C-alpha positions in Angstrom: 44.8 -29.3 -93.1 44.8 -26.0 -91.3 44.2 -25.6 -87.7 42.4 -23.2 -86.2 43.6 -21.1 -83.8 41.5 -20.4 -80.2 41.1 -16.7 -79.5 43.1 -16.0 -76.3 43.0 -13.2 -74.1 46.3 -12.3 -74.3 46.4 -11.9 -78.3 46.8 -8.2 -79.8 43.4 -7.6 -81.3 42.6 -4.3 -83.9 39.9 -2.0 -83.0 38.4 -0.3 -85.8 41.3 1.4 -88.2 44.1 2.9 -86.3 44.1 1.1 -83.1 46.0 -1.5 -81.7 45.2 -3.4 -78.6 48.2 -4.7 -77.0 45.8 -7.9 -75.6 41.8 -8.1 -75.3 41.9 -6.9 -71.5 39.2 -4.5 -71.1 39.5 -1.9 -67.7 35.8 -1.5 -67.5 34.5 1.8 -66.4 35.3 2.6 -62.5 33.6 5.3 -60.8 36.3 6.2 -58.0 35.1 10.2 -57.5 38.6 11.3 -57.0 38.4 14.7 -59.4 38.6 17.6 -56.8 36.2 19.6 -58.6 35.4 17.5 -61.3 38.8 18.3 -62.6 40.8 15.0 -63.9 44.4 15.2 -61.9 47.8 14.2 -61.4 46.6 11.3 -58.7 44.1 9.7 -61.5 46.8 10.1 -64.3 49.0 7.6 -61.9 46.1 5.4 -61.0 45.6 5.4 -65.0 49.2 4.8 -66.2 49.7 2.1 -63.4 46.7 0.1 -65.3 48.1 0.9 -69.0 49.2 -2.8 -69.3 45.0 -3.4 -70.4 44.8 -3.8 -73.9 42.3 -0.8 -73.9 41.0 1.4 -70.6 37.9 2.5 -70.5 37.9 5.5 -68.2 35.6 6.3 -65.1 32.1 8.0 -66.1 32.9 11.1 -67.3 29.9 14.5 -67.6 29.6 15.6 -71.3 27.8 18.7 -69.4 27.5 20.3 -65.9 23.9 19.1 -65.8 24.7 15.4 -66.1 27.5 15.4 -62.3 25.5 13.3 -60.5 27.9 12.0 -58.6 30.3 14.1 -56.0 33.8 14.2 -57.7 33.4 12.6 -61.0 35.1 14.2 -64.0 33.8 16.3 -66.7 34.9 17.0 -70.2 33.3 20.2 -70.7 35.6 23.4 -69.7 39.2 23.8 -70.8 40.8 22.9 -67.4 39.2 19.4 -67.4 40.5 19.1 -71.3 44.1 19.4 -69.5 43.4 17.0 -67.0 42.4 14.9 -69.6 45.6 15.3 -71.4 47.7 14.2 -68.9 46.1 11.2 -68.4 46.2 10.7 -72.5 49.8 11.2 -72.0 50.6 9.2 -69.0 48.5 6.0 -70.6 50.0 6.4 -73.9 53.8 6.3 -72.1 53.1 3.2 -70.8 52.0 1.9 -74.5 48.1 1.6 -73.3 44.5 3.1 -75.3 42.2 4.7 -73.7 38.5 6.0 -74.3 36.9 8.6 -72.1 33.4 7.4 -71.0 31.0 10.1 -71.4 28.2 9.4 -68.7 25.4 12.2 -68.5 23.5 11.3 -64.7 20.1 12.5 -65.9 17.7 12.0 -63.0 20.2 9.9 -61.5 22.1 13.2 -58.8 21.0 15.3 -56.3 21.8 19.2 -56.2 24.7 19.2 -53.5 26.8 17.8 -56.7 26.0 19.5 -59.1 27.5 22.9 -60.2 26.0 26.2 -59.5 22.9 27.1 -62.3 22.5 23.4 -63.2 19.5 21.8 -64.6 18.2 18.1 -63.5 17.2 17.2 -66.6 15.4 13.5 -67.5 13.2 12.0 -70.6 10.2 12.9 -68.1 9.7 14.4 -64.4 10.0 11.2 -62.9 12.3 10.8 -60.1 14.1 8.2 -59.3 13.5 5.6 -56.2 16.6 5.4 -53.9 19.3 7.7 -52.9 22.2 9.2 -53.5 25.7 9.9 -51.3 27.0 13.6 -51.2 29.4 14.6 -48.9 27.7 15.4 -46.6 25.4 11.6 -46.2 22.6 10.1 -48.5 19.7 12.3 -49.9 16.8 11.5 -51.8 17.2 11.7 -55.8 16.8 15.2 -57.1 13.5 15.7 -59.2 14.5 16.1 -62.8 12.7 18.5 -65.5 11.4 16.8 -68.5 13.9 17.6 -71.3 12.0 20.1 -74.6 13.1 19.2 -77.9 15.7 22.3 -77.6 17.3 20.8 -74.6 17.2 17.4 -76.2 19.5 19.0 -79.2 21.5 21.1 -76.7 22.3 18.1 -74.5 23.7 15.7 -77.9 25.1 18.7 -79.0 27.2 18.9 -75.3 28.5 14.8 -76.0 29.9 15.5 -79.6 31.2 18.7 -78.1 32.6 16.8 -75.1 33.8 13.9 -77.5 35.7 16.5 -80.2 37.7 18.1 -77.4 39.0 15.1 -75.2 40.2 13.5 -79.1 41.4 16.3 -80.7 42.8 18.0 -77.6 43.4 16.0 -75.2 44.6 13.1 -77.1 42.6 10.5 -75.8 41.6 7.5 -78.1 38.1 7.5 -78.0 35.0 7.7 -76.5 32.4 5.3 -74.8 28.5 6.5 -74.9 27.3 5.8 -72.0 24.0 4.0 -72.2 23.6 1.8 -69.7 23.1 1.3 -65.4 20.3 3.9 -65.2 22.2 6.9 -66.3 20.4 9.5 -69.4 21.0 7.5 -72.4 19.7 4.3 -70.5 16.6 6.7 -68.9 15.3 7.4 -72.6 15.4 3.5 -73.6 13.4 2.7 -70.4 9.7 2.2 -70.5 10.1 3.1 -66.4 11.8 6.4 -66.7 10.6 7.0 -70.4 6.8 8.6 -70.3 7.2 10.7 -73.1 4.3 11.0 -75.6 6.2 12.7 -78.8 9.0 11.7 -81.0 11.3 10.4 -78.2 8.9 7.8 -76.1 6.2 5.1 -76.5 7.7 3.0 -79.2 11.1 1.4 -79.4 12.0 3.5 -82.6 11.3 6.4 -80.4 12.9 5.2 -76.7 16.2 4.6 -79.0 16.4 7.8 -81.0 18.2 9.9 -78.6 20.9 7.5 -78.7 21.1 6.5 -81.9 20.8 10.5 -83.0 23.6 11.3 -80.0 25.7 8.5 -81.4 25.5 9.4 -85.6 26.1 13.0 -84.2 29.4 12.1 -82.7 30.6 9.6 -84.7 30.1 12.4 -87.6 32.5 14.0 -85.8 35.6 12.0 -84.3 35.3 8.9 -86.4 33.0 6.2 -86.1 35.5 3.6 -85.6 36.4 5.8 -82.3 33.4 5.4 -81.0 32.0 2.5 -78.5 28.8 2.6 -76.5 27.6 0.3 -73.0 24.5 -0.7 -73.2 22.9 -2.8 -70.0 20.1 -5.5 -70.8 18.3 -6.7 -67.9 20.2 -4.2 -66.0 17.7 -3.0 -62.6 20.4 -1.0 -61.4 19.4 3.0 -60.4 15.5 2.9 -60.6 15.3 0.9 -64.5 12.7 -1.9 -65.4 15.1 -5.0 -65.8 12.8 -6.8 -68.0 9.8 -5.7 -70.4 7.3 -7.1 -72.8 9.9 -4.9 -75.6 13.3 -5.8 -74.2 14.5 -8.0 -77.2 12.9 -5.9 -79.9 14.8 -3.6 -78.6 18.3 -4.5 -78.4 17.5 -6.5 -81.5 16.4 -2.9 -83.3 19.4 -0.5 -81.6 21.9 -3.2 -82.7 20.8 -3.3 -86.4 20.8 0.5 -86.1 24.5 1.1 -84.6 25.6 -1.3 -87.2 24.4 1.4 -89.8 27.0 3.9 -87.7 29.6 1.6 -88.0 30.4 2.1 -84.0 33.7 0.6 -82.9 32.0 -1.9 -80.1 29.2 -2.5 -78.1 29.9 -3.2 -74.3 27.3 -5.4 -72.9 27.3 -4.4 -69.3 26.3 -8.0 -67.4 24.6 -6.7 -63.9 24.2 -10.0 -62.5 27.5 -10.3 -60.6 28.5 -6.4 -58.8 24.9 -5.2 -58.9 22.5 -8.5 -58.3 20.7 -7.9 -61.2 17.9 -10.9 -62.7 19.1 -13.8 -64.7 18.8 -13.2 -68.3 15.6 -14.0 -70.2 17.6 -14.8 -73.5 20.9 -15.1 -74.3 21.0 -11.2 -74.7 24.5 -11.4 -75.6 23.8 -13.4 -78.5 21.0 -11.7 -79.8 23.1 -8.7 -79.4 26.4 -9.5 -81.5 24.4 -11.6 -83.9 22.3 -7.9 -85.0 25.1 -5.8 -84.7 28.2 -8.0 -87.1 30.5 -6.1 -85.1 33.0 -5.8 -82.4 31.2 -6.9 -78.4 32.8 -6.5 -75.6 31.3 -8.1 -72.3 32.5 -9.8 -69.0 31.2 -9.9 -66.0 33.0 -11.9 -62.5 36.3 -12.5 -64.6 39.1 -12.7 -62.6 41.1 -15.1 -63.9 43.0 -16.5 -67.8 40.2 -19.9 -68.0 37.4 -17.3 -67.2 38.2 -14.7 -70.0 38.7 -17.4 -72.4 35.4 -18.2 -72.2 33.8 -15.4 -72.6 35.6 -15.1 -75.9 34.7 -18.9 -76.5 31.3 -17.9 -76.6 31.7 -15.7 -79.8 32.8 -12.3 -78.1 35.7 -10.3 -78.7 37.2 -8.5 -75.7 36.7 -9.1 -72.3 36.1 -6.3 -69.3 37.8 -6.7 -65.8 36.2 -4.3 -63.4 36.8 -4.4 -59.4 40.1 -7.0 -60.2 41.8 -4.1 -61.5 41.3 -1.3 -58.7 43.1 -3.6 -56.2 46.0 -5.2 -59.1 47.3 -2.7 -61.1 49.4 -5.1 -62.8 46.5 -7.8 -63.2 47.4 -9.0 -67.1 51.1 -9.9 -65.6 48.5 -11.5 -62.7 46.2 -13.2 -65.2 49.1 -14.7 -67.4 50.9 -16.0 -64.4 48.0 -17.5 -62.1 49.2 -14.9 -59.5 46.7 -14.6 -56.4 44.6 -11.5 -57.0 44.5 -8.4 -54.1 40.9 -8.3 -52.7 39.9 -4.4 -53.0 39.4 -2.2 -50.0 35.5 -1.5 -51.0 35.8 1.6 -48.1 38.2 3.6 -50.3 36.4 2.9 -53.3 34.7 6.9 -53.7 37.2 8.2 -50.9 39.1 11.8 -51.9 42.5 10.1 -51.5 45.0 7.9 -53.2 44.9 5.3 -50.2 43.0 2.2 -51.8 43.6 4.2 -55.0 47.2 4.3 -56.2 49.1 2.3 -53.6 48.0 -1.1 -53.9 
């Protein structure tokens, strides 16, 4: 009689056709605001190299467009200097045997003019200002008033994702990209009825609200290969002025998962906002629902700080486990989890500063 081996978070994992991960631990995308002038630099290369024992690193949110630079000192992937910077990071991670995807994050209406390059436009599905404030180099300010995107702007923005993805993979040597369709940023803004009040083919019905995301995913997959493209979603997420629950939520994510399966994306990454963001509890087991309808690799996590908790995610039927904040202050997190070593708590005061303190000095 054959004995079924339990999945363990330290086991290797085949992601797509060509990417072999040395374990099932994923370093979650973590905005750290160290990219001076929005250009990835040597300090960032050191930071990611220190954490290359993760099976997969997903980088901090990186804008495919000057219009998507919402926060101070976040990196972009739309200029020659930025692509050169990302090549340094890819080389540093690969030198330690790691794999890295860059998360493409267009912030849409979650921005302030003070953070955006000259000549840019704040774009969103609808002209609705997000509640709350944005931090800048000089203090907190209200979010910028966005311009409702025209059909031409929708196409040009989608093409910015495609060009960024192509350059990151072909020129910088990045292993793949993740589309950020979570946490209240542009793709999520199209999907959520609170921020999308359009009356054309990109608003209203489930099919229309998911159209921007699915069209972009298909275009990027066609350009660089579907097995090099993942996507992050945040069902029940309220962060950045999203509606956490609505009548069509289950149907939205069932439809999205089935359509993404047709594109054969490398994975769906489900962020659980209940711990880090204080979001309300899930009404349904949405992770299981997405997994059943996608029938592919699903990443999730939330409050994972031990081997036991990581393996519980796998035992629930998912494939890879993301870990966020513990990676900030424990660059050797994988080794610490293996040895059951006590983790160092991060210093939240240094999360978004420009220096190496609280970044590469743990």
